[in-house]
Structure formats: structure tokens, C-alpha cells
C-alpha positions in Angstrom: 0.0 0.0 0.0 2.8 2.4 0.8 4.5 1.6 -2.5 1.2 2.3 -4.3 0.8 5.6 -2.4 4.3 6.7 -3.5 3.6 5.7 -7.1 0.4 7.7 -7.0 2.2 10.7 -5.6 4.9 10.5 -8.2 2.3 10.3 -11.0 0.5 13.3 -9.5 3.7 15.3 -9.3 4.6 14.4 -12.8 1.2 15.5 -14.1 1.5 18.7 -12.1 4.9 19.5 -13.6 3.6 18.8 -17.1 0.7 21.1 -16.6 3.0 23.8 -15.2 5.3 23.4 -18.2 2.4 23.7 -20.6 1.1 26.8 -18.8 4.6 28.4 -19.0 4.9 27.6 -22.7 1.4 29.0 -23.3 2.3 32.2 -21.5 5.5 32.5 -23.5 3.6 32.0 -26.7 1.2 34.7 -25.7 4.1 37.1 -25.1 5.7 36.1 -28.5 2.3 36.5 -30.2 1.9 40.0 -28.8 5.4 41.0 -30.0 4.7 39.4 -33.4 1.3 41.2 -33.6 3.0 44.6 -32.9 5.6 43.9 -35.6 2.9 42.9 -38.1 0.4 45.7 -37.4 2.7 48.6 -38.3 3.4 47.5 -41.9 -0.1 46.2 -42.5 -1.6 49.5 -41.2 0.7 51.4 -43.5 -0.3 49.3 -46.5 -4.0 49.8 -45.7 -3.6 53.5 -45.3 -1.6 53.8 -48.5 -4.2 51.9 -50.5 -7.1 53.9 -49.0 -5.3 57.2 -49.7 -4.7 56.3 -53.3 -8.3 55.1 -53.8 -9.7 58.2 -52.2 -7.5 60.4 -54.4 -8.4 58.7 -57.6 -6.6 60.4 -60.4 -7.5 58.3 -63.4 -6.6 54.8 -62.1 -7.3 52.1 -64.5 -10.0 49.6 -63.6 -7.6 46.7 -63.1 -5.3 48.8 -60.9 -8.3 50.0 -58.9 -9.5 46.4 -58.3 -6.0 45.4 -57.1 -5.9 48.3 -54.7 -9.3 47.4 -53.3 -8.1 43.8 -52.8 -5.0 45.1 -51.0 -7.2 47.3 -48.8 -9.7 44.5 -47.9 -6.9 42.0 -47.3 -5.0 44.4 -45.0 -8.2 45.2 -43.0 -9.0 41.5 -42.6 -5.4 40.8 -41.6 -5.6 43.4 -38.8 -8.9 41.9 -37.7 -7.4 38.4 -37.6 -4.4 39.6 -35.6 -6.7 41.1 -32.9 -9.1 38.1 -32.9 -6.3 35.6 -32.5 -4.6 37.5 -29.7 -7.9 37.5 -27.8 -8.4 33.7 -28.4 -4.8 32.9 -27.3 -5.4 35.1 -24.2 -8.6 33.2 -23.4 -6.9 29.8 -23.9 -4.0 30.7 -21.6 -6.2 32.1 -18.8 -8.5 29.1 -18.9 -6.6 25.9 -19.2 -3.1 26.8 -20.3 -3.5 24.3 -23.1 -3.3 25.9 -26.5 -3.9 22.9 -28.9 -4.8 22.9 -32.5 -8.2 21.2 -33.0 -9.3 20.2 -36.5 -11.8 23.1 -36.7 -9.1 25.5 -35.6 -6.7 24.1 -38.2 -9.3 24.9 -40.8 -9.6 28.4 -39.6 -5.8 28.8 -39.6 -5.7 27.6 -43.2 -8.4 30.2 -44.1 -6.3 32.9 -42.5 -3.4 31.8 -44.7 -5.5 32.1 -47.8 -6.3 35.7 -46.8 -2.8 36.7 -45.8 -1.4 35.2 -49.0 -4.3 36.2 -51.2 -2.5 38.5 -53.7 0.5 36.2 -54.1 -1.7 33.1 -54.4 -3.7 34.9 -57.1 -0.5 35.8 -59.0 0.7 32.2 -58.8 -2.7 30.9 -59.9 -2.7 29.1 -56.6 -5.3 27.2 -54.7 -5.2 25.5 -51.3 -7.1 22.2 -51.1 -7.9 20.7 -47.7 -8.7 17.1 -47.1 -9.8 15.4 -43.9 -8.0 16.7 -40.8 -7.5 15.5 -37.3 -6.7 17.1 -33.9 -3.1 17.9 -33.3 -1.3 18.1 -30.0 0.4 21.3 -31.2 0.1 24.9 -30.1 -1.9 27.2 -32.3 1.1 29.5 -32.3 3.4 26.8 -33.7 0.9 25.5 -36.2 0.2 29.0 -37.6 3.9 29.6 -38.1 4.5 26.2 -39.7 1.8 26.8 -42.3 2.8 30.4 -42.8 6.4 29.4 -43.7 5.4 26.3 -45.8 2.9 28.3 -47.9 5.4 31.1 -48.3 8.0 28.7 -49.7 5.4 27.1 -52.0 4.6 30.4 -53.5 8.2 31.5 -53.7 9.4 28.4 -55.5 6.3 27.4 -57.6 6.8 26.2 -61.1 5.3 27.6 -64.3 2.2 25.5 -63.7 -0.6 27.0 -61.5 0.2 26.4 -57.9 -1.7 23.7 -56.1 -1.3 23.1 -52.3 -2.8 20.1 -50.6 -3.2 19.8 -46.8 -4.6 16.8 -45.1 -4.1 14.1 -42.5 -3.0 10.5 -43.3 -5.4 8.2 -41.6 -3.0 5.2 -42.0 -0.3 6.9 -40.0 -1.5 5.8 -36.6 -0.5 9.0 -34.9 -1.6 12.6 -35.1 -0.1 14.0 -38.3 -0.3 16.6 -41.0 0.7 16.2 -44.7 1.5 19.2 -46.7 2.2 18.8 -50.5 2.6 21.2 -53.4 3.3 20.9 -57.1 6.3 23.2 -57.2 9.6 22.8 -58.8 10.6 20.2 -56.1 13.8 19.6 -54.2 16.8 17.6 -55.6 17.2 14.2 -53.8 20.7 15.0 -52.8 19.5 18.1 -51.0 16.6 16.5 -49.0 18.8 15.1 -46.3 20.1 18.5 -45.3 17.0 20.6 -46.3 16.4 21.5 -42.6 20.0 22.5 -42.0 20.5 26.2 -41.1 22.9 26.8 -43.9 21.1 24.7 -46.5 20.1 27.7 -48.6 21.1 31.3 -48.9 17.4 32.5 -48.9 16.7 32.2 -45.2 16.0 29.8 -42.4 12.3 29.1 -43.1 12.5 25.3 -43.3 14.9 25.1 -40.4 12.4 27.2 -38.4 9.6 24.8 -39.4 11.8 21.8 -38.2 12.5 23.5 -34.9 8.9 24.3 -34.3 7.8 20.7 -35.1 10.5 19.3 -32.8 9.6 21.7 -30.0 6.1 20.2 -30.1 7.5 16.7 -29.8 7.1 15.8 -33.4 9.2 14.9 -36.5 9.0 16.3 -40.0 10.1 14.4 -43.1 10.4 15.7 -46.6 10.0 13.9 -50.0 10.3 15.2 -53.5 11.0 14.0 -57.0 13.0 17.1 -57.7 10.7 18.2 -60.5 7.0 18.3 -59.8 6.2 18.0 -56.1 7.4 18.5 -52.6 5.7 16.8 -49.6 6.2 17.4 -45.9 4.9 14.9 -43.3 4.7 16.1 -39.7 4.0 13.4 -37.1 3.4 14.1 -33.4 
């Protein structure tokens, strides 16, 4: 009985430490989110103001140019609304349970946000984002949003001449929470895949390394596959 009592106490202490760690991580993510929101609001507000100013001072804008400016203005307004709404949601999650997890319905909402934030560039690339069945992920909303933000940015940046197509879904055969991200871009050469997440793998930035770090910080692994010509696929398992 004494051994059973000590085991129960040990389990309770372990669960308490896990909850405390989760709470601290959530609070840290909230602080980082506020910093990121501040950094994002300034340029987005400037873009919205500039588009509004040009539209109000119409001096013979062509119809296509006017439509593009209206799209920029709407997208910037929506982006600012999303930033504020997400900050409020993260604050609510932290203050209630401390667990900021990405449920399937929240993942859909994050993908919709990405469509809005990348609207102009997706349109220029002839791009669409197709979403298949999704599952709940034991991943913070903060990490999931940044993972998708960087993946979609890379897909647009390196898309081929064909219209960009991005597919996001879960693999039901995996047996663990997972997310599959695939695009029909120019692909990654086989000899580069092994070091694609290295910090010095490219000279264009650390986006993929950042994705790998985020996935690992959430207790997951990310694998990359590509034929080097017509597709790239990332599989994240948690």
C-alpha cells in the first residue's frame, strides 16, 4: 500500500509539472504573439492607409489597378482583424486551461487565415489550397500557424510555371496525429533533401529550419519527400 501511495504521488507530481510546463509555454507563446502582432500591425496598417489614400485620391486609375488596390485594402483590413481576434483567443486559452492545442476546426480556420494573408501572391501564382480530412493535433496554435505560414510562403516563392496547387490533409493510415503538406512546385533535388532543414542549406533564409525547430519543439518529427521536378511533400508526425 505504501508503494502504491508513493507511485500515485509520483504520478500526480509528474502530471502537475507537465501542466505547469504547458502553462509556462502557453504564456511564453502569448508574449511572443503580442510581439509578433505589434511587428505585423505597423506595416499592414501602412499598406491599408496607402491603398485607402490612393483610392480616395483617384486620379485616373485604370479599372484593373483600382481592383487590385481594393483587394489590398480589404486584405489588410482582414489581416488586422485576424491579428486582434487571434490575440484574444490565445489570451482566453492561456487564462482558462493553459493548453493551446490545434483542434481540427481551428486548423481549418488557420488555413483560411493563410488564404487571406497570401491572397495576392496566391492569385499571382494561380494558386489554390485544397484541404482534405484533418484531425486534432497536440500542437500549439502559435506553432501551427507559423509552420503553415512558412510552408505556404515557400510554396509560392518556388512554384513552377504551372498553376500552384497546395494540398493539406491528415494521413489516416499513420496511426499517430499527423499533417501532410504537399505542393506541385519545382521540387527539391534528392541529394538536398537530407540537409534541407540545416540552417545553412540555402542562402534565402531559415524558413525550413524554423519549421523543423517548431515541429521538434512540439515533440514531433518532420520528413520531406520530392521528385526534384513536380512536387514536394512534408509529413509532420506528433
